[in-house]
C-alpha positions as CSV (number, residue, x, y, z in Angstrom):
1,M,-19.9,-69.5,-82.7
2,S,-17.3,-67.4,-84.4
3,D,-13.7,-68.3,-85.4
4,G,-14.6,-71.9,-86.2
5,L,-14.1,-73.0,-82.6
6,D,-16.6,-75.4,-81.1
7,R,-17.9,-74.9,-77.5
8,S,-16.0,-77.7,-76.0
9,T,-12.7,-76.4,-77.4
10,V,-13.4,-72.9,-76.0
11,R,-14.6,-74.3,-72.7
12,R,-11.4,-76.4,-72.4
13,A,-9.1,-73.5,-73.5
14,N,-10.7,-71.2,-70.9
15,A,-10.3,-73.8,-68.2
16,V,-6.7,-74.3,-69.0
17,A,-6.1,-70.6,-69.0
18,Y,-7.8,-70.5,-65.5
19,V,-5.4,-73.2,-64.3
20,C,-2.4,-71.4,-65.8
21,Q,-3.2,-68.1,-64.2
22,N,-4.1,-69.6,-60.8
23,L,-1.6,-72.4,-60.5
24,E,-0.3,-71.5,-57.1
25,L,-3.8,-70.7,-55.7
26,L,-5.0,-74.1,-57.0
27,R,-1.9,-75.9,-55.6
28,A,-2.6,-74.3,-52.1
29,Q,-6.3,-75.0,-52.3
30,L,-5.7,-78.7,-53.0
31,S,-3.0,-79.1,-50.4
32,E,-5.1,-77.5,-47.7
33,G,-8.3,-79.3,-48.7
34,Q,-9.6,-82.7,-48.0
35,L,-7.1,-84.4,-50.3
36,G,-4.1,-82.8,-48.5
37,H,-2.0,-82.9,-51.7
38,D,-2.0,-81.4,-55.2
39,G,-1.9,-84.8,-57.1
40,P,-4.7,-84.0,-59.5
41,L,-3.1,-80.7,-60.5
42,E,0.3,-82.4,-60.9
43,R,-1.2,-85.1,-63.1
44,L,-2.8,-82.4,-65.3
45,L,0.5,-80.6,-65.6
46,A,2.4,-83.7,-66.5
47,V,-0.1,-84.6,-69.2
48,M,0.0,-81.1,-70.6
49,R,3.8,-80.9,-70.5
50,S,4.0,-84.2,-72.4
51,G,1.6,-83.0,-75.1
52,G,-1.0,-85.6,-74.2
53,D,-4.8,-85.3,-74.2
54,S,-5.6,-83.3,-71.1
55,D,-9.4,-83.7,-71.1
56,G,-9.6,-86.5,-68.5
57,A,-7.1,-84.9,-66.2
58,L,-8.8,-81.5,-66.5
59,D,-12.2,-83.1,-65.8
60,H,-10.8,-84.9,-62.8
61,L,-9.2,-81.7,-61.3
62,H,-12.6,-80.0,-61.8
63,Q,-14.4,-82.8,-60.0
64,V,-11.9,-82.8,-57.1
65,L,-12.1,-79.0,-56.7
66,Q,-15.9,-79.2,-56.6
67,A,-15.9,-82.1,-54.1
68,D,-13.7,-79.9,-51.9
69,G,-16.2,-77.1,-51.9
70,D,-15.1,-75.0,-54.9
71,A,-18.5,-74.8,-56.8
72,R,-16.9,-73.4,-59.9
73,G,-14.0,-75.7,-60.2
74,V,-12.0,-75.1,-63.4
75,Y,-14.9,-74.8,-65.7
76,G,-17.0,-72.4,-63.6
77,F,-15.5,-69.3,-65.3
78,H,-16.9,-70.4,-68.7
79,D,-20.3,-68.9,-69.5
80,G,-21.6,-71.8,-71.5
81,E,-22.0,-69.5,-74.5
82,G,-18.4,-69.9,-75.7
83,G,-16.8,-67.3,-73.6
84,S,-15.2,-66.8,-70.2
85,R,-16.2,-64.8,-67.2
86,G,-14.5,-64.0,-64.0
87,P,-10.7,-63.8,-63.4
88,V,-9.5,-65.3,-66.7
89,S,-8.0,-62.5,-68.8
90,G,-8.2,-63.0,-72.5
91,G,-10.6,-65.8,-73.4
92,W,-12.0,-66.8,-76.7
93,P,-15.1,-65.6,-78.6
94,G,-18.1,-64.6,-76.6
95,G,-16.2,-63.6,-73.5
96,P,-13.7,-61.0,-72.5
97,G,-11.5,-62.0,-75.4
98,L,-8.6,-60.2,-77.0
99,H,-10.6,-57.8,-79.1
100,Q,-12.8,-56.8,-76.1
101,V,-9.7,-56.4,-73.9
102,T,-7.9,-54.1,-76.3
103,G,-10.9,-52.2,-77.6
104,L,-10.0,-53.1,-81.2
105,S,-12.6,-54.3,-83.6
106,R,-12.2,-57.4,-85.7
107,G,-10.7,-56.7,-89.1
108,A,-8.8,-53.6,-88.1
109,A,-5.4,-53.4,-89.6
110,P,-2.8,-54.4,-87.1
111,G,-0.3,-51.9,-85.9
112,P,2.6,-51.9,-83.3
113,A,0.1,-51.6,-80.5
114,D,-1.8,-54.6,-81.6
115,I,0.8,-57.1,-80.4
116,V,-0.4,-59.7,-78.0
117,Y,1.2,-62.7,-76.4
118,L,-0.6,-66.1,-76.3
119,C,-0.2,-69.6,-75.0
120,P,3.0,-71.1,-76.6
121,A,1.3,-74.5,-77.0
122,R,-2.0,-73.0,-78.3
123,R,-3.9,-75.0,-75.6
124,C,-5.4,-72.2,-73.6
125,A,-7.1,-68.9,-74.0
126,R,-4.6,-66.9,-71.9
127,S,-3.5,-63.6,-73.4
128,W,-1.2,-60.8,-72.3
129,A,-0.8,-57.3,-73.7
130,P,2.8,-56.0,-73.6
131,H,3.7,-53.5,-70.9
132,P,7.0,-51.6,-71.1
133,T,7.7,-52.1,-67.4
134,E,6.8,-55.8,-67.2
135,P,8.9,-58.7,-68.3
136,L,7.3,-61.2,-70.8
137,P,5.4,-63.8,-68.8
138,R,6.0,-67.5,-69.2
139,C,3.5,-70.2,-69.4
140,A,2.9,-71.5,-65.8
141,I,2.5,-75.0,-67.1
142,T,5.5,-75.4,-69.5
143,G,7.7,-72.5,-68.5
144,E,8.0,-71.4,-72.1
145,P,7.7,-67.7,-72.9
146,L,4.3,-66.7,-74.3
147,R,4.3,-66.5,-78.1
148,R,4.0,-63.2,-79.9
149,D,1.1,-62.6,-82.3
150,C,-0.9,-59.8,-83.8
151,L,-4.6,-59.2,-83.2
């Protein structure tokens, strides 16, 4: 695996990115499902906002979603080879990551068009390329603006 990231780190980062990008969908899915509330999602968000270890809460949310009929849960968009698939934009090595999204090759000298915005807490694989007509998005979990970086 490239970039020194182990598979579990990539899997977790892609799962958190999925939660971040689908927060309201997940909230509705849980509220309308067998549980009738979004407690597992809220527990995950609370742990992440406090900077705690989110592994247990993320696993629990995944299990609850699967028990409610969502076969993919939060980890289902991870391809097992270190990348992401499906609706997660960005992603880390092996999937539709930053370099694949922008069409740049690794090692290219960064220029003004190589700006990308990433998770402010460095906990997920979410990425956003700037668009002149769109405001800078905020992290759905913490509410902080995404952090600016270069590819």
